[in-house]
PDB file as gemmi writes it, atoms N, CA and C in Angstrom:
CRYST1    1.000    1.000    1.000  90.00  90.00  90.00 P 1                      
ATOM      1  N   MET A   1     110.635 109.935 101.735  1.00  0.00           N  
ATOM      2  CA  MET A   1     112.101 108.751 102.116  1.00  0.00           C  
ATOM      3  C   MET A   1     111.119 107.294 101.831  1.00  0.00           C  
ATOM      4  N   ALA A   2     112.302 106.710 101.037  1.00  0.00           N  
ATOM      5  CA  ALA A   2     111.983 105.785 100.362  1.00  0.00           C  
ATOM      6  C   ALA A   2     111.497 104.185 101.673  1.00  0.00           C  
ATOM      7  N   LYS A   3     111.336 103.405 101.970  1.00  0.00           N  
ATOM      8  CA  LYS A   3     111.107 102.054 102.388  1.00  0.00           C  
ATOM      9  C   LYS A   3     112.531 101.512 102.919  1.00  0.00           C  
ATOM     10  N   LYS A   4     113.015 101.480 103.904  1.00  0.00           N  
ATOM     11  CA  LYS A   4     114.158 101.386 104.574  1.00  0.00           C  
ATOM     12  C   LYS A   4     114.475  99.384 103.876  1.00  0.00           C  
ATOM     13  N   SER A   5     113.083  98.264 104.144  1.00  0.00           N  
ATOM     14  CA  SER A   5     113.605  97.445 102.771  1.00  0.00           C  
ATOM     15  C   SER A   5     113.904  97.192 101.671  1.00  0.00           C  
ATOM     16  N   ILE A   6     113.109  98.867 101.056  1.00  0.00           N  
ATOM     17  CA  ILE A   6     112.843  98.551  99.413  1.00  0.00           C  
ATOM     18  C   ILE A   6     115.144  99.010  99.633  1.00  0.00           C  
ATOM     19  N   GLU A   7     115.418 100.081 100.546  1.00  0.00           N  
ATOM     20  CA  GLU A   7     116.816 100.482 100.378  1.00  0.00           C  
ATOM     21  C   GLU A   7     117.827  99.456 100.418  1.00  0.00           C  
ATOM     22  N   ALA A   8     117.136  98.182 101.164  1.00  0.00           N  
ATOM     23  CA  ALA A   8     117.766  97.030 101.703  1.00  0.00           C  
ATOM     24  C   ALA A   8     117.999  96.873  99.917  1.00  0.00           C  
ATOM     25  N   ARG A   9     116.985  96.176  99.791  1.00  0.00           N  
ATOM     26  CA  ARG A   9     116.380  95.139  98.789  1.00  0.00           C  
ATOM     27  C   ARG A   9     117.500  95.487  97.280  1.00  0.00           C  
ATOM     28  N   GLN A  10     118.152  96.350  97.507  1.00  0.00           N  
ATOM     29  CA  GLN A  10     118.431  98.000  96.452  1.00  0.00           C  
ATOM     30  C   GLN A  10     120.395  97.142  96.782  1.00  0.00           C  
ATOM     31  N   ARG A  11     120.341  97.966  97.987  1.00  0.00           N  
ATOM     32  CA  ARG A  11     122.080  97.324  98.559  1.00  0.00           C  
ATOM     33  C   ARG A  11     122.375  96.162  97.780  1.00  0.00           C  
ATOM     34  N   LYS A  12     121.530  95.471  98.356  1.00  0.00           N  
ATOM     35  CA  LYS A  12     121.641  93.595  98.167  1.00  0.00           C  
ATOM     36  C   LYS A  12     121.855  93.364  96.629  1.00  0.00           C  
ATOM     37  N   ARG A  13     121.201  94.039  95.757  1.00  0.00           N  
ATOM     38  CA  ARG A  13     121.210  93.627  94.348  1.00  0.00           C  
ATOM     39  C   ARG A  13     122.469  94.009  93.919  1.00  0.00           C  
ATOM     40  N   GLU A  14     122.802  95.134  94.526  1.00  0.00           N  
ATOM     41  CA  GLU A  14     123.898  96.643  94.242  1.00  0.00           C  
ATOM     42  C   GLU A  14     125.288  94.968  94.443  1.00  0.00           C  
ATOM     43  N   VAL A  15     125.150  94.456  95.737  1.00  0.00           N  
ATOM     44  CA  VAL A  15     126.335  93.768  96.108  1.00  0.00           C  
ATOM     45  C   VAL A  15     126.320  93.072  95.233  1.00  0.00           C  
ATOM     46  N   LEU A  16     125.651  91.911  94.629  1.00  0.00           N  
ATOM     47  CA  LEU A  16     125.426  90.516  94.280  1.00  0.00           C  
ATOM     48  C   LEU A  16     125.753  90.814  92.428  1.00  0.00           C  
ATOM     49  N   HIS A  17     125.565  92.158  91.572  1.00  0.00           N  
ATOM     50  CA  HIS A  17     126.023  92.951  90.875  1.00  0.00           C  
ATOM     51  C   HIS A  17     126.999  92.487  90.914  1.00  0.00           C  
ATOM     52  N   ALA A  18     127.402  93.506  91.964  1.00  0.00           N  
ATOM     53  CA  ALA A  18     129.819  93.845  92.264  1.00  0.00           C  
ATOM     54  C   ALA A  18     130.233  92.240  91.791  1.00  0.00           C  
ATOM     55  N   LYS A  19     129.430  91.359  92.657  1.00  0.00           N  
ATOM     56  CA  LYS A  19     129.764  89.914  92.960  1.00  0.00           C  
ATOM     57  C   LYS A  19     130.089  89.403  91.699  1.00  0.00           C  
ATOM     58  N   TYR A  20     128.695  89.211  90.781  1.00  0.00           N  
ATOM     59  CA  TYR A  20     128.715  87.969  89.456  1.00  0.00           C  
ATOM     60  C   TYR A  20     129.725  89.248  88.308  1.00  0.00           C  
ATOM     61  N   ALA A  21     130.038  90.777  88.452  1.00  0.00           N  
ATOM     62  CA  ALA A  21     130.674  91.557  87.311  1.00  0.00           C  
ATOM     63  C   ALA A  21     131.352  90.444  86.358  1.00  0.00           C  
ATOM     64  N   GLU A  22     132.024  89.776  86.380  1.00  0.00           N  
ATOM     65  CA  GLU A  22     133.220  89.214  86.060  1.00  0.00           C  
ATOM     66  C   GLU A  22     132.545  88.335  85.407  1.00  0.00           C  
ATOM     67  N   LYS A  23     132.542  87.278  86.391  1.00  0.00           N  
ATOM     68  CA  LYS A  23     131.947  85.885  86.027  1.00  0.00           C  
ATOM     69  C   LYS A  23     130.871  86.173  84.714  1.00  0.00           C  
ATOM     70  N   ARG A  24     129.555  87.081  84.589  1.00  0.00           N  
ATOM     71  CA  ARG A  24     128.226  87.267  83.535  1.00  0.00           C  
ATOM     72  C   ARG A  24     129.423  87.843  82.464  1.00  0.00           C  
ATOM     73  N   ALA A  25     130.121  88.740  82.734  1.00  0.00           N  
ATOM     74  CA  ALA A  25     130.901  89.158  81.620  1.00  0.00           C  
ATOM     75  C   ALA A  25     131.638  87.966  80.481  1.00  0.00           C  
ATOM     76  N   ALA A  26     132.462  87.430  81.584  1.00  0.00           N  
ATOM     77  CA  ALA A  26     133.084  85.889  80.648  1.00  0.00           C  
ATOM     78  C   ALA A  26     132.120  85.176  80.127  1.00  0.00           C  
ATOM     79  N   LEU A  27     130.545  85.100  81.039  1.00  0.00           N  
ATOM     80  CA  LEU A  27     130.279  83.845  80.061  1.00  0.00           C  
ATOM     81  C   LEU A  27     129.098  84.807  79.269  1.00  0.00           C  
ATOM     82  N   LYS A  28     128.615  85.375  78.639  1.00  0.00           N  
ATOM     83  CA  LYS A  28     128.781  86.273  77.391  1.00  0.00           C  
ATOM     84  C   LYS A  28     129.315  86.549  76.685  1.00  0.00           C  
ATOM     85  N   GLU A  29     130.895  86.623  76.703  1.00  0.00           N  
ATOM     86  CA  GLU A  29     131.512  86.449  76.218  1.00  0.00           C  
ATOM     87  C   GLU A  29     131.255  85.189  75.229  1.00  0.00           C  
ATOM     88  N   ALA A  30     132.092  84.071  75.760  1.00  0.00           N  
ATOM     89  CA  ALA A  30     131.268  83.123  75.603  1.00  0.00           C  
ATOM     90  C   ALA A  30     130.354  82.362  75.059  1.00  0.00           C  
ATOM     91  N   GLY A  31     129.393  83.072  75.572  1.00  0.00           N  
ATOM     92  CA  GLY A  31     128.193  82.397  74.687  1.00  0.00           C  
ATOM     93  C   GLY A  31     127.670  81.282  75.502  1.00  0.00           C  
ATOM     94  N   ASP A  32     127.973  81.307  76.963  1.00  0.00           N  
ATOM     95  CA  ASP A  32     127.665  80.608  77.487  1.00  0.00           C  
ATOM     96  C   ASP A  32     125.808  80.767  78.011  1.00  0.00           C  
ATOM     97  N   TYR A  33     124.850  80.664  77.259  1.00  0.00           N  
ATOM     98  CA  TYR A  33     123.154  81.535  77.515  1.00  0.00           C  
ATOM     99  C   TYR A  33     122.666  80.434  79.404  1.00  0.00           C  
ATOM    100  N   ALA A  34     123.328  79.131  78.836  1.00  0.00           N  
ATOM    101  CA  ALA A  34     122.628  78.292  80.115  1.00  0.00           C  
ATOM    102  C   ALA A  34     123.480  78.492  81.653  1.00  0.00           C  
ATOM    103  N   ALA A  35     124.376  78.953  81.188  1.00  0.00           N  
ATOM    104  CA  ALA A  35     125.121  79.154  82.217  1.00  0.00           C  
ATOM    105  C   ALA A  35     124.958  80.663  83.389  1.00  0.00           C  
ATOM    106  N   LEU A  36     124.205  81.266  81.693  1.00  0.00           N  
ATOM    107  CA  LEU A  36     124.235  82.352  82.447  1.00  0.00           C  
ATOM    108  C   LEU A  36     123.017  82.732  83.441  1.00  0.00           C  
ATOM    109  N   ASP A  37     122.294  81.854  82.995  1.00  0.00           N  
ATOM    110  CA  ASP A  37     120.623  81.657  83.284  1.00  0.00           C  
ATOM    111  C   ASP A  37     120.943  80.906  84.922  1.00  0.00           C  
ATOM    112  N   LYS A  38     121.286  80.515  85.237  1.00  0.00           N  
ATOM    113  CA  LYS A  38     121.512  79.965  86.613  1.00  0.00           C  
ATOM    114  C   LYS A  38     122.741  80.254  87.655  1.00  0.00           C  
ATOM    115  N   LEU A  39     122.716  81.673  87.291  1.00  0.00           N  
ATOM    116  CA  LEU A  39     122.980  82.724  87.598  1.00  0.00           C  
ATOM    117  C   LEU A  39     121.575  83.446  88.563  1.00  0.00           C  
ATOM    118  N   PRO A  40     122.054  84.437  88.854  1.00  0.00           N  
ATOM    119  CA  PRO A  40     121.183  84.640  90.310  1.00  0.00           C  
ATOM    120  C   PRO A  40     119.873  85.977  90.155  1.00  0.00           C  
ATOM    121  N   LYS A  41     118.789  85.926  89.864  1.00  0.00           N  
ATOM    122  CA  LYS A  41     118.545  87.109  88.965  1.00  0.00           C  
ATOM    123  C   LYS A  41     118.959  88.512  89.364  1.00  0.00           C  
ATOM    124  N   ASN A  42     118.745  88.869  90.389  1.00  0.00           N  
ATOM    125  CA  ASN A  42     119.642  89.685  91.453  1.00  0.00           C  
ATOM    126  C   ASN A  42     120.831  90.144  90.843  1.00  0.00           C  
ATOM    127  N   ALA A  43     121.614  89.203  89.905  1.00  0.00           N  
ATOM    128  CA  ALA A  43     123.161  89.492  89.655  1.00  0.00           C  
ATOM    129  C   ALA A  43     122.627  90.377  88.508  1.00  0.00           C  
ATOM    130  N   SER A  44     121.286  90.547  87.888  1.00  0.00           N  
ATOM    131  CA  SER A  44     121.192  90.756  86.444  1.00  0.00           C  
ATOM    132  C   SER A  44     121.631  92.293  86.819  1.00  0.00           C  
ATOM    133  N   PRO A  45     122.752  93.092  85.952  1.00  0.00           N  
ATOM    134  CA  PRO A  45     122.746  94.876  85.761  1.00  0.00           C  
ATOM    135  C   PRO A  45     120.836  95.388  85.567  1.00  0.00           C  
ATOM    136  N   VAL A  46     120.495  94.814  84.883  1.00  0.00           N  
ATOM    137  CA  VAL A  46     118.843  95.483  84.487  1.00  0.00           C  
ATOM    138  C   VAL A  46     117.788  96.243  85.718  1.00  0.00           C  
ATOM    139  N   ARG A  47     118.287  94.724  86.955  1.00  0.00           N  
ATOM    140  CA  ARG A  47     117.162  95.310  88.229  1.00  0.00           C  
ATOM    141  C   ARG A  47     118.098  95.807  89.284  1.00  0.00           C  
ATOM    142  N   LEU A  48     118.690  97.057  88.682  1.00  0.00           N  
ATOM    143  CA  LEU A  48     119.436  98.255  89.465  1.00  0.00           C  
ATOM    144  C   LEU A  48     118.730  99.237  89.014  1.00  0.00           C  
ATOM    145  N   LYS A  49     118.045  99.830  89.718  1.00  0.00           N  
ATOM    146  CA  LYS A  49     117.406 101.170  89.873  1.00  0.00           C  
ATOM    147  C   LYS A  49     118.194 102.619  90.836  1.00  0.00           C  
ATOM    148  N   ASN A  50     118.238 103.463  89.597  1.00  0.00           N  
ATOM    149  CA  ASN A  50     119.012 104.381  90.519  1.00  0.00           C  
ATOM    150  C   ASN A  50     117.979 105.436  91.292  1.00  0.00           C  
ATOM    151  N   ARG A  51     118.627 106.271  92.684  1.00  0.00           N  
ATOM    152  CA  ARG A  51     117.492 105.949  93.323  1.00  0.00           C  
ATOM    153  C   ARG A  51     118.489 107.545  94.252  1.00  0.00           C  
ATOM    154  N   CYS A  52     117.555 108.147  94.379  1.00  0.00           N  
ATOM    155  CA  CYS A  52     118.836 109.567  95.444  1.00  0.00           C  
ATOM    156  C   CYS A  52     119.742 108.627  96.198  1.00  0.00           C  
ATOM    157  N   GLN A  53     120.808 108.817  96.533  1.00  0.00           N  
ATOM    158  CA  GLN A  53     121.872 109.034  97.598  1.00  0.00           C  
ATOM    159  C   GLN A  53     121.625 108.678  98.979  1.00  0.00           C  
ATOM    160  N   LEU A  54     120.338 110.065  99.057  1.00  0.00           N  
ATOM    161  CA  LEU A  54     120.379 110.606 100.548  1.00  0.00           C  
ATOM    162  C   LEU A  54     118.703 110.368 100.745  1.00  0.00           C  
ATOM    163  N   THR A  55     117.622 110.402  99.883  1.00  0.00           N  
ATOM    164  CA  THR A  55     116.828 110.033 100.378  1.00  0.00           C  
ATOM    165  C   THR A  55     115.891 108.486 100.241  1.00  0.00           C  
ATOM    166  N   GLY A  56     116.766 107.677  98.916  1.00  0.00           N  
ATOM    167  CA  GLY A  56     116.833 106.803  98.503  1.00  0.00           C  
ATOM    168  C   GLY A  56     115.161 106.817  97.444  1.00  0.00           C  
ATOM    169  N   ARG A  57     114.003 108.201  96.914  1.00  0.00           N  
ATOM    170  CA  ARG A  57     113.456 108.460  96.122  1.00  0.00           C  
ATOM    171  C   ARG A  57     113.963 107.946  94.053  1.00  0.00           C  
ATOM    172  N   PRO A  58     113.101 107.085  93.712  1.00  0.00           N  
ATOM    173  CA  PRO A  58     113.281 106.163  92.608  1.00  0.00           C  
ATOM    174  C   PRO A  58     113.095 107.691  91.340  1.00  0.00           C  
ATOM    175  N   ARG A  59     112.601 108.255  91.593  1.00  0.00           N  
ATOM    176  CA  ARG A  59     111.796 109.612  90.759  1.00  0.00           C  
ATOM    177  C   ARG A  59     112.282 110.441  90.484  1.00  0.00           C  
ATOM    178  N   GLY A  60     112.762 111.004  89.727  1.00  0.00           N  
ATOM    179  CA  GLY A  60     113.374 112.745  88.881  1.00  0.00           C  
ATOM    180  C   GLY A  60     114.640 112.567  89.720  1.00  0.00           C  
ATOM    181  N   TYR A  61     115.362 111.725  89.913  1.00  0.00           N  
ATOM    182  CA  TYR A  61     117.216 111.479  89.635  1.00  0.00           C  
ATOM    183  C   TYR A  61     118.053 111.522  88.580  1.00  0.00           C  
ATOM    184  N   MET A  62     118.960 112.403  89.024  1.00  0.00           N  
ATOM    185  CA  MET A  62     119.800 113.281  88.618  1.00  0.00           C  
ATOM    186  C   MET A  62     121.347 112.988  88.147  1.00  0.00           C  
ATOM    187  N   ARG A  63     121.704 111.893  86.982  1.00  0.00           N  
ATOM    188  CA  ARG A  63     122.408 110.611  87.452  1.00  0.00           C  
ATOM    189  C   ARG A  63     123.724 111.342  87.225  1.00  0.00           C  
ATOM    190  N   HIS A  64     124.188 112.723  87.226  1.00  0.00           N  
ATOM    191  CA  HIS A  64     125.274 113.684  86.894  1.00  0.00           C  
ATOM    192  C   HIS A  64     126.046 114.248  87.875  1.00  0.00           C  
ATOM    193  N   PHE A  65     124.218 114.474  89.556  1.00  0.00           N  
ATOM    194  CA  PHE A  65     124.610 114.252  90.785  1.00  0.00           C  
ATOM    195  C   PHE A  65     124.720 113.398  91.545  1.00  0.00           C  
ATOM    196  N   GLY A  66     123.105 112.329  91.769  1.00  0.00           N  
ATOM    197  CA  GLY A  66     123.631 111.039  92.154  1.00  0.00           C  
ATOM    198  C   GLY A  66     122.279 111.797  93.491  1.00  0.00           C  
ATOM    199  N   LEU A  67     121.593 112.390  92.971  1.00  0.00           N  
ATOM    200  CA  LEU A  67     120.484 113.208  93.500  1.00  0.00           C  
ATOM    201  C   LEU A  67     119.405 113.120  93.180  1.00  0.00           C  
ATOM    202  N   SER A  68     117.856 112.976  94.146  1.00  0.00           N  
ATOM    203  CA  SER A  68     116.820 113.383  93.084  1.00  0.00           C  
ATOM    204  C   SER A  68     116.195 114.776  93.036  1.00  0.00           C  
ATOM    205  N   ARG A  69     115.674 115.461  91.761  1.00  0.00           N  
ATOM    206  CA  ARG A  69     115.754 116.531  91.928  1.00  0.00           C  
ATOM    207  C   ARG A  69     115.080 117.748  92.802  1.00  0.00           C  
ATOM    208  N   ASN A  70     114.317 117.116  93.991  1.00  0.00           N  
ATOM    209  CA  ASN A  70     114.105 117.595  95.285  1.00  0.00           C  
ATOM    210  C   ASN A  70     114.956 117.596  95.778  1.00  0.00           C  
ATOM    211  N   MET A  71     116.401 116.435  96.270  1.00  0.00           N  
ATOM    212  CA  MET A  71     117.323 117.324  97.552  1.00  0.00           C  
ATOM    213  C   MET A  71     118.510 117.831  96.637  1.00  0.00           C  
ATOM    214  N   PHE A  72     118.731 118.402  95.307  1.00  0.00           N  
ATOM    215  CA  PHE A  72     119.112 118.747  94.290  1.00  0.00           C  
ATOM    216  C   PHE A  72     118.856 120.233  94.400  1.00  0.00           C  
ATOM    217  N   ARG A  73     117.427 120.699  94.338  1.00  0.00           N  
ATOM    218  CA  ARG A  73     116.713 122.042  94.372  1.00  0.00           C  
ATOM    219  C   ARG A  73     117.385 122.052  95.957  1.00  0.00           C  
ATOM    220  N   ASP A  74     117.494 121.737  97.076  1.00  0.00           N  
ATOM    221  CA  ASP A  74     117.531 122.490  98.478  1.00  0.00           C  
ATOM    222  C   ASP A  74     119.246 122.049  99.070  1.00  0.00           C  
ATOM    223  N   MET A  75     119.961 121.684  97.710  1.00  0.00           N  
ATOM    224  CA  MET A  75     121.275 121.563  98.001  1.00  0.00           C  
ATOM    225  C   MET A  75     122.024 122.658  97.571  1.00  0.00           C  
ATOM    226  N   ALA A  76     121.464 122.331  96.393  1.00  0.00           N  
ATOM    227  CA  ALA A  76     121.604 123.894  95.673  1.00  0.00           C  
ATOM    228  C   ALA A  76     121.422 125.440  96.001  1.00  0.00           C  
ATOM    229  N   LEU A  77     120.318 125.725  96.526  1.00  0.00           N  
ATOM    230  CA  LEU A  77     120.373 126.868  97.417  1.00  0.00           C  
ATOM    231  C   LEU A  77     120.389 126.966  98.970  1.00  0.00           C  
ATOM    232  N   GLN A  78     121.166 125.755  99.206  1.00  0.00           N  
ATOM    233  CA  GLN A  78     122.525 126.120 100.408  1.00  0.00           C  
ATOM    234  C   GLN A  78     123.468 126.421 100.020  1.00  0.00           C  
ATOM    235  N   GLY A  79     123.961 126.339  98.822  1.00  0.00           N  
ATOM    236  CA  GLY A  79     125.163 126.654  98.785  1.00  0.00           C  
ATOM    237  C   GLY A  79     126.643 124.972  98.931  1.00  0.00           C  
ATOM    238  N   LYS A  80     125.286 124.080  98.521  1.00  0.00           N  
ATOM    239  CA  LYS A  80     126.522 122.750  99.349  1.00  0.00           C  
ATOM    240  C   LYS A  80     126.900 121.772  97.631  1.00  0.00           C  
ATOM    241  N   ILE A  81     126.358 122.245  96.776  1.00  0.00           N  
ATOM    242  CA  ILE A  81     126.602 121.937  95.796  1.00  0.00           C  
ATOM    243  C   ILE A  81     127.918 123.155  94.505  1.00  0.00           C  
ATOM    244  N   PRO A  82     129.429 122.392  94.524  1.00  0.00           N  
ATOM    245  CA  PRO A  82     129.474 123.304  94.128  1.00  0.00           C  
ATOM    246  C   PRO A  82     130.026 123.715  92.561  1.00  0.00           C  
ATOM    247  N   GLY A  83     130.272 124.955  92.206  1.00  0.00           N  
ATOM    248  CA  GLY A  83     129.300 125.282  90.814  1.00  0.00           C  
ATOM    249  C   GLY A  83     128.019 125.473  90.362  1.00  0.00           C  
ATOM    250  N   VAL A  84     127.641 125.308  91.212  1.00  0.00           N  
ATOM    251  CA  VAL A  84     125.835 125.554  91.089  1.00  0.00           C  
ATOM    252  C   VAL A  84     125.698 126.652  91.378  1.00  0.00           C  
ATOM    253  N   THR A  85     125.110 127.812  90.692  1.00  0.00           N  
ATOM    254  CA  THR A  85     124.253 128.822  91.057  1.00  0.00           C  
ATOM    255  C   THR A  85     122.103 128.718  90.518  1.00  0.00           C  
ATOM    256  N   LYS A  86     121.964 129.580  91.583  1.00  0.00           N  
ATOM    257  CA  LYS A  86     120.446 129.347  90.627  1.00  0.00           C  
ATOM    258  C   LYS A  86     120.536 130.698  89.571  1.00  0.00           C  
ATOM    259  N   ALA A  87     119.607 130.727  88.725  1.00  0.00           N  
ATOM    260  CA  ALA A  87     119.570 131.647  87.577  1.00  0.00           C  
ATOM    261  C   ALA A  87     118.969 132.565  87.427  1.00  0.00           C  
ATOM    262  N   SER A  88     119.982 133.867  87.075  1.00  0.00           N  
ATOM    263  CA  SER A  88     118.701 134.668  87.473  1.00  0.00           C  
ATOM    264  C   SER A  88     119.328 135.681  85.734  1.00  0.00           C  
ATOM    265  N   TRP A  89     118.540 136.009  84.627  1.00  0.00           N  
ATOM    266  CA  TRP A  89     118.463 137.220  84.327  1.00  0.00           C  
ATOM    267  C   TRP A  89     117.653 138.364  83.681  1.00  0.00           C  
TER     268      TRP A  89                                                      
END                                                                             
């Protein structure tokens, strides 16, 4: 489990990114880089980090499922992810 403060910081960045997304796109299209510099740093999409939805783990993230490899394995073995079965040959 990730620290709650780190998860809260990530959520704050996601909210800021969503808030300024249209404005950022318009400024980029216009080429107004001075105004882009004045936007909050955390509004930038580069500062977002992919994290597991259940545990907040940043490493071993599987983008298709939104889970870390550990949680993916546990949920797949429990049958909670439709269409995923353990391979055997």
